[in-house]
N, C-alpha and C positions, 0 to 999 in steps of 0.2 A: 504494500500500500504506500502511496506517495505521501510525502510530508504534508502536502496541501490537503489531501483527503483526510489525513489523520487530524489536522487542525480543524477542518470543517466538522468532523465527527465530534470532536471535543466541544466545539462551540454549540452544536445542536444538543448534545447531551446536557451541557450546562444550562441551556435555555429551557429545557424540559424538566430538569430536576433541581434548579436553583430555588432559593427561598421566595423569589418573586414570580415564579412560573404560574401562569393562569390568571395574572392580575387583570389583563384586559377582558378575559371571559367573565370574571367576577364583577367588574364594573358594568359590563353590558347586562348581566343578569340582574344586578341591583337596580339599574336604571329601568329595566323592563318591569320589575316588581313595583317600582315607585313612579311609573310613567304618568299617573294621574295626581298623586300626592304632591310631588315636587313642583310641577308647574302651578298647581293651585296655591301652594305656599308662596312661591316667588311672585306670582301675579297679585296675590292678596296683599302682600306688603307693599308692592308698587302702587296698587290702587288706593290703599290707605294713605300713602305718601302724597299722591296726586290730589286726592280729595282734600286733605288737610291744607296743602299749599294753596289750592284754589279758593278754599273757604276763608283762609286767613286774611286775605285782602279785604273781604267783605266785612269781617268781624272787626278789624282794626284798620280803618281806611286812612288814618293820618298818624303822624308821629306822636302828638299829644295823647291820643287814645292808647297807643302802644306803650308809651312810658307809664301812663297811669296804671294800666293792667299789669305790666311787669313789676312795677314798684309794689303793688298790692300783693302779688304772688310772692315776691322775694321777702316781704315782711311777714308772711304767714308761715310759721315754722312747720305746720303740718303739710303744707303744699311742698315746701322745700324738701322735707323728709321723703315724701312720696315720689316727687318728680325731679328734684334738683333746682339749681339756681338758673336765672336768666342773666347772662354776663354782659349783654348789650341790650338795655331796655328799649332802645330805639329801633332794634332790628326786628323786622317782621318775621324772618325765618326763625330766629332764636325764640320768639314768643310763640309762634304757631306750632313749633315742634317740641315744646317743653315736655310733653308726655312721652316723647319717642326716644329721647336720649338715654332714658333710664328704664321706664316701664316696658316699652315695646322692645327695647334691647334685651331685657330679661326674657321676654317671651321668645324672641329669636334664639337666645341661648338655649332655652329649654328644647325648642324644636331641633336644633343642631345636635344637642346631646342625645335626644331620642333617636335621631337618624343614625348617628354613629354607633350607638349601642344596638340598634336593630340589625345592623349588618356585621356586627362582631359577636358580642356575647349572646345576642338573641338568636343568631344563626347556629351558634354552638349548642345552645340549649335545646333547640328544636331538632338537632341531629343533622341539619342540612350540610354543615361543613364537614362532618364525618363522612357523609355520603360522597360529597365532592372530593374529599381528600383521597378517595380511592383511585382517582385519576391523576392527571398531571397538575397538581395544585401545590404550589410552594407554601411553606409555613407562614410567611409574612404576607402572602397575597391578600387574604381577607382584610387585614388591618390596613394595608396600603389602599385597597379599593374603597374601603369605608371612609378613610380620611380624604381620599381624592374626591369622592362624591360630596361629602359634607363641606369641604373647602370650596368646591366649584359651586355648590348651592349658595353658600354664604356670599361668594364673590358676585354671582349673578343677581342675587337679591339686592346687594348693595349697589351695583352698577345700574340695574333697572330702576331701583328706587331713586337714585340720584337723577337719572333722566326724567323720571316722573315729577320730581320736585322742580327741576328746571322748567319742565313743560307747564307746571302749575304757576309759574311766574316768579319763582325765587332765583336769586343769583346763582350762576353756574358754578362758581368756585366753592361757595358754601355748600351747594347741593352735592358736589363731588366729595367734599370733606365729610359730609354727613353719611353718604352712602358707603364710603370706604371705612368709616368708623363702624358701621353695622357689619360690614364684611369681615374686618379684622377681629371684632369681638366674637362673631359667630365662629370663626376659625379657632379662636383661643379656647372657647368652651367645648368645641369638638375635641380638642386634644385632652382636655380635662376628662371628658367622657371616655376617650380611648384608654387613658390610664385606669379609670375606674373599671372598665371592662376587663382589665387584666387582674386587678386586685380582688374583685368580688367573684362569687361563684354562681351568680344568676343575673338575668337581665333586670329583674325587679330591683335587686340590691344595687346594681350599677346605676340604674336610673335614679333610685332614691339618693345615692351618694352624690351624683352629679347635680341633681336639683337642690340638694342640701348645700353644695358649694355655691350654687347660684344665689340661693337665699342668703347665705352668710355674706357673700360679697355685695349683694344689694343692701344688706344692713350696714355694712362697713361704709358704703357710699353715703347712706343716709346720715350716719353719725358724722362723717367728715364734712358733708355739705351744711350741717347745722352749725358748725363751728363759725365763729366770727374772727376775722372777716371771711374766712373760708376760701377754698376748701382746706381741711387739715390733712395730716398725713394718712388718716384712715381712708380717705377717698383714693389716695394714690396706691392703696393696697388692693384695689378692686378693678378688674377689667371693665366693669360697668362705669366706674368712676373715671377710668381712662377715656372711655368713649365721650363722657361729658366734657372732659378737659381738652378734647380736640376743639371744642368751642366753635362748631360750625356756625356760620353767619355772624360770629362774634369775634373775629380775629383769625380763625382757621389755623390752629396750631398743628401743622402737619407733622411735626416731629413726634407728637404723642402716638402716632400710628406705629412707631417702632416698638412701643411697649408690648402690645398684644402679639405682634409678630415675633418679638424676642421670647415671649412666653411659649409660643408655638414651637420655636426652634429648640427650646429647653425641654418641653414635654414630649415631643415626638420621639426622640431617642430613648427617653425613659419608657414610653409605651412599648417600643420594640424590644428593649432590654428585658422588661418584665414578661413580655410574651415568650421570649426565648427561655425563661426560667420556669415555665409551667407546662402542664400537659393539656391537650385539647379537652375542653369540657370542664376543667378544673380551674380554680382561682388560687391566687397566692394566699388568700385568706379563706381557708376552708370553713364551711358551715359547721357549727358545733352539733355533734350528734345528740339526740334526745336521750332520755332515760331508758334503761333496759326494759322497764315495764311502763306501758302507757296508761293514761287515765282518761282517754277520750270516750265519751258516752254515745257518740253517733256522728253523723255527717255534720251537724251543726257545730259540735265541738271541734271537728277537724277543720272546718272553715275558719273558726275563730283562731285555732292554732296556726293556720297558714297565714292569716292576715293580721294578727294582733300586733306584730312588731312594726309593721308599716303604719298602722293606725296610731300606735303610741308615738311614733315620730311625728306624724301630722298633728296629734293632739298637743304635744309639747310646743311645736312651732306656733300653733294657733294661740295657745295660752300666752306665750311670751310676746308674740306680735300684738295680741290684743291689749295687753297691759301697756305696751309702748304707744299704741294708737290712742288709747284712752288718756294717757298722760299728756298728749298733745292738745287736749281740749282747751287748756288754759291759754294756749297761744292763738286761739281763734280770734281773740280780741285784737290781735295785731292787724287784722284785716281792716280795722276801723281807721287806720292811718290815712286812707284815701277818702276824700269827700264823697266820691261816687259810691264807695262802699258803705258810707254812712247812710246815704239815701236808700241803698239797697236794703240795708239792715232795717231801717224804719218801715220799708215796704213789707218786709218779711214778718215784722211783728216784734222786734226787739232782740236783745242779745240771746235770749233763750232759744228763739227760732233759729238763729245762726248756729248755735251749739247743736241743736237737734239736727239741722241740715248736715253739719259736718259728721256727726256720729252716724246718721242714716247712710251717708255716702260710704263711709268706711265699713259699716256692717254689710252693706250690699256687696262690696268687693269681697269680703270674707265669705259671703254666700256663694259667689261664683267659684271661689277656691274650694269650698265644700262640695260643690257640684263636680269639680274636677276630681276630688277624691272619690266621689260616688261612682263616676265613670270608671276610674282606675280599678276600684274594688269589684265592680260588676264585670269588668273585662277579665278578671281573674278566672272566670268560668272558661273563657276561650283558652287561656294559658294551660289550665288543667286538662282540657280536652285535647289540645294539640300535643301535650306531653305524654298522653296515653294513660294518665291517672284516672280519668273518668271511666274509661272502658273497664279498668280493673274494679272500680267501685260498683259499677252497674252490674258486674258479674255476681255480686252478692245480693242480699235482700233489699238493698237500697233502690228506691224508685227514682226515676228521672226528676220528678217534681221535687222530691225531698232533697236531692243533691243540689239542683239549681236553686231551690228556695233557700238553702242554707247560706250560700254565698250572697244571694240577693238580700237576705235578711241582715247579714253582716254589713253590707254596703249601706243599707238604709239606716241601720242603727249607728254606723260610723258617722254618717252625715249629721244625724241628730246630736251625737256627742260633740262633734266639732262645733256645731252652731251653739250648743249650750255653753261650751267653753269660751266661744267668741263673745257671747253676751255677758257672761260673768266677768271675764278678764277685762274687756273694754269698760264695763261698768265700774269695776274696782279701780282701774287706772284713772278714769274720769272723776269718780267720786273723791279719790284721794287728792286730786289736783284742785278741784273747785269746791271741795267740802260740801258735796251734795249727795247724801247717801241714797236718795231716790233714784239716782242714775243707774244704780246696779239693777234694780227691777226693770226700769224702762228699757235699758239696753238688752237685758236678757229676753224680754218679751219680743223686742224688735228682731233680735237674732233668731229666735225660734220661729218667727213668722217667715223667715227666708227658707225654712226647711222644705216645704212642699215644692217650691220651684226647683230646688236641687234634686228632689226625688223624681221630678219629671225627667230630668236628664239621666239620672241613674236608671230609671225604667226604660228610657229610650235605648240605653246601652244593652239592656236585657232583651229588648225587642229585636235589635240588630243581631245579637247572638242567636236568638231563637230561629230567625229566618235566613240570615246571611252571615254565618260565622266568620267567613274570610274577610268581611267588611267591617269588623268591629272598630277599626280606626275611624269609621265614619262618625262615631259618637263624638270623637275629639274634633272633627271638622265641624260638626253641628255646634259644639260649644264655642269654638273660635268664631264661627259665623254669627252666633247670637251676641257674643261680646262686641264684635265689630258693628253689628246692627245697633246695639244699645249705645255705643260710643260715637258712631258717625251717622246714624240714621237720619238725624235732623239735618246734618250738613249735606247729606245726599238727597234730601227732600224725599225720603222714602215714604210711601203711603202708610196711613194709619193702620190699615189691616195687616200690613207686613210687620210693622212695629209690634202689633198686638200678638204676633205669633211667639214672641219671646216670653217664656214663663217668668223671667225676672221682672218684666215690666208690670206684672200683676201682683207682685209681692208688696204688701203694705209697708210703708216706711215709718220711721219713728216720728212722732208718737203713734203707736198702734191703737186703734179704737175698734168699735163694733162694726164700723163700715167696711173693714177689711175682711170680715169673716166670709162673705160669699165668694170672694176671690180665692181665699185659702181652700174652701171646700171644692171649688172648681179645679184648682191645681191638684188637689189630692185625688179627685176623680180621674183627672187626666193621667196621673201617675199610675193609678190602679188599672186603668184601661190599657196603658202601654205594657204594664207588667203582665197582665193576662194575655195580651197579644204575644209577648215573648214566650211565655210558658206554652201557649198553643203551638207556636212554631217549633219549640224544642221537643215537644211530644211527638211531632209528626216527622221530623227529619232524622236522617242517619247521622252517625258520628262522622265528623269531618277531620281529616288529618291536619 
């Protein structure tokens, strides 16, 4: 054999047996699986950006109106904690996009984390990677393909959103800075999820770890932004804080983009190093085995056992966040610094009305988060089915309805617990701040009134599982659509009948009175109907892999 032929054989063998072999195939497979989800995500963010830019000019037509609004927002600690500061009060772009440099960035980070884990730890857990590994698939190919897809999605989202902002009438330079900030932050949290996928032993644990990191960094940003003159060092410890310090439309600090890119450069090698140190399907941190003798009394006990750790983590986060939100009530009076705000306050009915409006808004946000937990807990049905655990249980005396009902009951009860903690913790924080003990009861009742709307989304997840189990992600799309509708429906001039389709729109706000009872009954009836629909579909269909 000639030397040339030998060299060619070596190159072919290396290409088919190297650690990156099959990366292109994995990328094409993942894109085919996500051919609907990814375009909807990207176009959704771009549409939101365009709508906000176009509406900003109508809301703030001149510089005095922009300065007045920005000054009022910067003077309100609660708004600064939630959304950050406006660094150029005269800038239309900085004012219009105040919610998007932090809050929507966190949502983008969650989506990128879910996407990365879906194509790494999720595929391992389902057995897909073990099956593909029987062919010419390199060890690092899944991780490379997952990061390539998440990075490309982040970049496309950022660039298309930048173009949408510019098309909406905002300056091109600031639009590009804003879009690249979204792109770089999404990439940074993708690498966090890639590391989490190597450390944990399940997709749920990896997702929980990643979302926990996002929540902590969001909190660090809030603490740092509240400092005077701000931001403090705490904001500089958060990728979300870095995105704010790019200061799009308020100076365009391009150099800050190097921080999330440096984090990517640091974490990507860590992810590959950790991947090389573990076996397929295992995590560096193994799950602890249970006791030799179990104490489960049935499928309900099993459902509780499978989900209680996640629920405890959510409960702790809700309680802590609730106390922080409640303690910000004392700063609502800062809003009175603006003469226009004083007129608004008189129209609302006095300081108590403004306090109630603030608490109602925060409780509503927590209700949406509780609905997200309900969807996650209900979708555990699909995880158990695809893992083969359901088939084993149904081989015993357990009926289909008892098994599905156990996880559904845990999801409903979890939503109720989270909202109870929301009301009590926000009420305690507010009562301690303004010395009004009655706020504990008022906030608790208002938080409990958000439960039926969250149950509607939980039941919708069960209905999707019952009839189209492979489309369980549609429940998340529905939730995001309802959030976008509630946030931007007025700006989009959406018809009232469309706005009324959101269950959150019908939840009574603080203070809750007897007038809200019919709406609560209707929401509970809708949740029951969707739950029954889900059970009917589950009884009729075959098990799906």
